[in-house]
N, C-alpha and C positions, 0 to 999 in steps of 0.2 A: 504493500500500500504505499502511495506517494504521501507526500507532505501535505498537499490539499486535502487528501482523505482523511489523515490524521487528525485534521482540523474540522473535519465535518463537512467540507466543501464537495459539491457535487461535480462542478466544472472542472474539466482538464485545462491547466494552463496552456495559452497558446502563446502570449506574449507577457511582458513584463507589467504592462499597462491594462491587461485584461482583469475584469473582474473575477472574482474567485481564487484570486492569487494573494498571498501574504505580502508579495512585493509589490514595489511600487516605484516609479520614476516621475520627476515632475521639475519645474523652474521655480527657483527662489524670486519672488515679486520685488518690486523695489523697495528701498529703504524707507522712502516717503510713507510707505503704506503701513508700515511696522514700527514707527519710531518710537512708541511707548516701550516695546521690548528691547530694540537694538539700542536706545540711547541708556537704557539701564533706569529710567524713571521709573517704570511699573514692571521690572523685569521679573521673570520667574526662569531659573535655568537659563540654557542656552538654546534658544527657539528661533525658528524662521518660518515665516509664511510661505509655503509651497502650493503653487497650482500644480495638482496631480494630474497627469495625463490619464484620460479614461474616467475620471470624476468630474474634470472640468474641459469645458470646450474653448477652443479659439474663438467661437462665435457665441459664446453665452454672454450673459449680462452681469454675470459675476465679478465685482470689482476687486481689485488686490487686496484691499483692507478687509474683505470678507472671506477670503480663503482661509483654509485651516492652517493652524500652527503644528510644526513638526519639530520633536526635540532631537536634538544631536546626541548622538552615541560616541563618545570619545575613546580613543586607544588606552590601553593599560597604562603606557608610558607619559600620556597626558595629564593625568590627575584629575581627582574630583574636585579638589580644593581642600581637603582634608590636610591638616597639618600645614596648609601653606602650599601644598603642591598642586600647581596647575599650569596649564597652557590654554591661550586663548582660541578660540575658532577661527578659521581663514575662510568662512564661507562668504561670498559676496553678492550682491544682487545681480540676477541674470544667470546664476550657475546652475547647472543640472546636476541634481542630486538623486540618490537611489536609497531605499530605504525598505522598512518592513512593518507592518502593523502588528500591534500588541495583541488584538483581538479579532475574532472571526467575522465580525461585523464591520472591519475596516476602521477602527476606532484606535487612537493612539498611535499616529504615525511616528516612527523614529528614523532619523536620517543616518544611514550606516556610512555612506560614501559620497563623494563629489567628483563628478567627471572632469578630467582636464579639458581646459579650451584649446582650441586650434587656432592657428595664425590666420587661416585663410576661412574663418568663420563668416558668414554673412548676417549682418544685423539687420533688424526690422523694427515696425512698430507692432507686430502682432504679439498675443499674450503669451506665445511660446518661442517667439523668436530670441536670439543670441542679443544680449544688451551688454553694455560696457558696465563695469563693476565700479567705477569711479562715482562719487557723488560729491555734493558741495563740501562735505566734510573730509572725505578721502580723496586728495589730491595726488597726482603723479609725482614720482620721485625721480632718483638717477635714471631708472629704467625707461622715463618717459611714459608715453601710454602703451607699452607692451602688455598686452593681456593674453597670453596663452602659456601652456605648460606642456610641451611636448618633446619628443627625443631630439629635435633640432635646438632646443632650449633657447634661453633669451640670450639677446645681443649683450656684448659687453657695454657697460656704460659710458657715454661719453661726455665731454666737458659741457655743460650747460652755459648758456650766454649769461653774463653778468651785467647789471645796470651801466651803461656808459661805455660797454666794450665795443672793439670794432673788429670786425672779422672780415677778411677778403678782400680789404680795400688797398692793402699796401701800406698802410699807415697805422701807427701804434700809439701808445700814450705818449705825452710830453715828458721830457726829462724834470725829474722834481729838482729844480736848481736850488731853491731856498733851503730845502732840506739836505742836500749834500753840502752846502756851505755851512750849515749848523753843524753838521758832522765833521769839518775840518777838511773837505774833500773838494777840489778843484772840478767844477762839472764841465770844463773845457778840456779837461784831460782825457786821453784814452783810458779804456779800461785796464787796469793794472793790478797785478797781485800784491797783497799787503798794503792797499790803498787805505784802510782803516786804521787809524792809530791805536796804539794797544792802551786800554785804560789804565789809568794812573792808580794804582792799588794802595798808595799810602802818600802822605805829604813829603816823606822822604824821597819818594821816586819822583815826584814833581819838582822838588828842589835840586835833587841830583842830576836830573835831566837837563836843567839849566847850564850845567858846568862841562857841556859838550860830551856826556856820558862817559865820563872818565872811568876806566877800569882800574887804574893802580890804588890798591886799598892804602898805599903808604902816603897819599897826599893828605895834607893838613885838612883841606877842605872836605874830603870823604871823612875822615874821622870827625870832624864837628858834627856833620851830617848824622853820624851814628850815634851821637851823645844825647839824642833828645830827652829831655827832662832832667838831665843831671847839672848841677850847679856849676858855675864858673871854675871855681876852685878844683873840683874834681876833674873837670875837662881838661884844665891846664895840666894837672898832673899825669893824667893816662896819656895825653899826647906827647908830654915830655919824656914818656917811658919808650915811646915809640920814635920819636923825632929829635930827641935831645933838647937842651934848654931854649926855651921860647925867649923871643925879645918882648920889649914892652909892647912894640908896634904890633907883633903877633898876637899878644894877648889882647889887645884892643880890638882887632879884627875878628879874632875868635868870638869876644864877647859880643860884638856886634852882630855878628853872622847868626849867633844863637837867639839873640833878640828878634832878628828879622824872621828867622824860622819860627820862632813861637808865635808871631804875629800872622804869618801865612796860616800855621796851623789852625788858630782861632777862627780867622776869616772861612777857611774851608769847612771847619766843624760846623760853623753857623749856616753854610748853604750847601754841603753836600751830605749824603748819607740818608739812612733810613727816613722815610716820610718825603723826603724830596724826589720831585719827578725829574726826568732827563734833562729837560730843558733848562730847568734851575740849576743843575748840576753843570751843566755845559757853559751857561752864562757866567757861572761863577770862575770856572777856571779859565776863561778868555776875557774875564774882565780887567780894565786898566788897571785897578786897584790890585788885584791879583798879580799881573804882568808886571808891575812896578816892583812888588817884593822878589819876583825872579829875576828882575834886571839887577836889583840891588846885591842880592845873592851872589850873581855872577861877576860882578865886579870885585866883590870880596874874595871870591873863590880864586880869580886871577891874582889879587895882591898876595893872597896866602901861599900860593903855589910858587910865586917867583923867587 
């Protein structure tokens, strides 16, 4: 005895849409016709209004909002929602779905499967015709308006046009002259490696760069720059341990260099660091006041190293 006989059905199934079969096939109607359910306002479970083939006709007067609801049966790996384990349904309006009735009198339709769409489907205005799955709430993404799922698979996403972009005209965006100038780059120069200046990691880096990046650690100017925060007497003693006895002139220059470095440090601390944006930091390091500190240090360094 077949399945239909076990359910007490006399008719032998001829097709999935025939009466007397526990199975059915149908089209999911528009989302607008089932907003209360799909929006979650008055939702119960995961259900969709489905126009069942055989129960409804392409020429009947039944509106989409009046067709029957069918409940989705999910896979065992999709989760019921218990313990927070769940996956959302991916059924769209216009999808063709198949399922089964829970009772012999064709009540309690359950959606078991959704049939994949074809790239060559022909859409129409008929009640069972193919329709787009996109709505006012569901917009196309990187895949554009591709709406098929078959062995050919979807095309690779392409770049989407951005506001103000130009394509295929042989022209591009203008050079951001002001932005490059603020970064210390001459916009008239050709592209080159290492055009961006290495950011200053400390005040000592800024001050030492003013002395032509001297690499000799034995120069008095370098030794002074490394004694930030020390008193004058301590600085004299440490430098003399390396360079020998200092003259009064050397002591005066060292004291003056340490004073100017401290002023420069205070100036940068007030304008650079956490909470300060890039523009403020750049303006501080390029300001005439800060450059004056560097110029004074450079003059003193030349005197100390001669």
